[in-house]
C-alpha positions, 0 to 999 in steps of 0.5 A, a space after each residue: 310859332 315863329 318869333 316865340 321864344 320857348 326853345 322848341 321848334 320854330 323858336 326865335 332862339 332854339 335850344 340848339 343855338 343857346 351855346 352860341 350866346 355864351 361867351 368866356 368872361 373874366 376869371 374863367 366865368 361864363 358870360 351871356 351875350 344878352 344883346 344877342 339874345 334880346 335882338 334874336 328874341 325881340 325881347 324889348 317888344 315882348 316886354 312892352 306888350 306883356 300883360 300886367 302880372 298879379 304874381 311872380 312864379 314864386 307865388 309872391 304878390 306884386 304891387 306897391 306900398 307907400 306910407 308916410 307917418 307923422 307923430 307928435 307927443 308930449 311927456 311929463 315927469 314928476 317925483 313925490 312921496 306916498 306914505 313917506 316913500 318915493 314915488 316916480 311917475 311919468 305920463 305921455 300922449 302921442 298922436 300919430 297920423 299915417 298916409 298910405 297908398 297901396 297899388 297893384 294889378 286889378 282885373 275888371 272883366 278882360 282888362 287888367 290895370 294897376 289901381 291905387 288905394 289911398 287911406 288916411 289914418 290917425 290914432 291917439 296913444 296915451 301912456 303912464 308909468 308909476 314906480 313906488 319904492 315901498 322899501 329900499 329893495 322893493 319896488 311896485 310898478 303900475 303901467 298903462 298904455 294904448 299901442 297901435 300896430 299896422 297890418 302887414 302891407 303884403 296882406 293889403 295888396 289888391 291882387 288875387 292869386 290861386 293856390 291850386 291848379 283847379 282855381 278853387 282856392 284863392 287868396 285876395 288882398 284887402 286894401 281896407 285893412 285897418 291898424 289894430 290897437 291894444 289897451 295894456 295894463 301891467 302891475 309888477 313887483 321887484 325885490 332886489 336880494 343883493 348884488 345881481 339877485 332879484 325876484 320879479 312878478 308881473 301881471 299883465 292884461 291886453 285888450 286888442 281891438 281890430 286884430 287881423 284874422 284870416 277870413 274866408 268866403 265862398 263866391 261865384 267865380 264871376 264875382 272874383 274880379 279875375 278874367 277867365 281868359 287869364 287862367 291857365 288851360 288846366 284851370 279853365 278846364 276845372 272851372 268848366 267841370 264845375 259848371 263854367 265861370 258863371 256857376 263855379 264857386 271859389 273859396 276866397 281867403 283874405 285878411 280882415 279886422 276881427 269883430 270884437 276883442 282879443 284879450 290876453 291875460 298873463 303872469 310872468 316871474 323872474 328869479 336871478 340868484 347868485 350862490 356865491 355863499 355856496 361856490 364863488 361864481 355860481 348862480 342861476 336864473 329862471 323865468 316862467 310865463 303863463 298866458 291865457 287868450 280869449 276872444 269875443 265877437 262874431 266871425 273868425 276868432 282872433 288868436 295871437 299866433 306863436 304865443 305858447 300858454 306856458 313857457 319857462 327857462 332856467 340857466 345854471 352858471 359858473 363864472 370864476 376868473 378865466 372860466 365860464 360855463 352855462 347849462 340852460 333848458 328852455 320849454 315851450 308848450 303846444 302853440 297855435 302857429 297860424 290863423 284859421 281857415 288854412 288851405 281853404 278848410 274852415 277854422 283849420 289852423 297849423 299848430 306846433 308841438 311842445 318842445 324842450 331843449 338843453 343847451 351848453 356853453 363854456 369858455 376858458 381864457 388864457 389871460 397870461 398868454 399873448 393875445 389872451 386866447 379864449 377857447 369856446 364851446 357851444 352845444 345846442 339841442 343836446 337831447 336831439 329834439 325835433 320840431 313838429 307842426 300839425 294841421 289842426 289835429 295832433 295826429 295830422 303831421 304838417 311838417 317835421 324837422 330834425 335840426 340835430 345837435 350842433 357843437 361849435 368849438 372856437 378860438 379867439 384872441 385880442 390883437 
């Protein structure tokens, strides 16, 4: 139709006329005659009469998020002796209040309007730390705290977006998402072996309440709060094939606060040891972490994603005068990389395969030359390990990426 700007026949700006709106710009660049384009296409009127969009072409949700937080805290520190050995302690109490305003386009029948949702939140967060020097080179530590994490604002925007052309799977924001809290307890021991050397062991426990998870429910299209007329023609056809807007159902995914608790229990050990008695400048560092997760309550099980049950790394180094060299190995076990109910399939998760990586870094500094030039070599992923994720099952590949080896040679100096 005349006045429509789609580049086709009868368009306000036909495809054949586009070149006439291009102008030579500075430094040889091409510039666009925006004033001419706007006038020919009646752009201003189109913009003012355009409906409210719930998402952009990239799939990102539109909306706004404003947050104002106030925090008040009190802290006390003290030192004393237990069994003749020094004990250091501190304790604190933090009170946090948060005012949130979340806005976004919401459809009611055939009308779409921007709606705002306000919430007032408050949390009391206590903490304490004890450090007891049982020997001159041995320290025992005990710490406890309550921490609070606010949900991702993008999960709270009240829009509804479809992820498939059949309008059968939808994602919907949840403005009522609440922050989740964690009660934390740590017990650690540190033994300083001399110089930069030490051995440390830490036992930690976290109990998380209200962790956010990906909930899923099946509801009739008519209860979704989306106008049938706002759908694309192919989505309307798919709805009709499933019985029409009053009968067709939609799988709706949204973030919700999990019922029950998520418990994370783990152990971490560190060892840093110079080996100067063998070779001057030689040494190594090592770390091992083991984590166990359990969840209670009904509904979708809460899981901290991106947390491997076992991971360790080790580095052997030699630093002597102008020479520095390090060889490292990092291992990460299989891990869960997403919440449940992915792609509309109940309890399906994206997982990441276990992976180990060798890295090398070395440098040499010419200390007696002007500017003290330094040559550096960094080599990562020496064994060419790929990155692979799966969809719930180990034989269902979701993505495979081979980053290859990376070798970087550089020269730097001081002026």
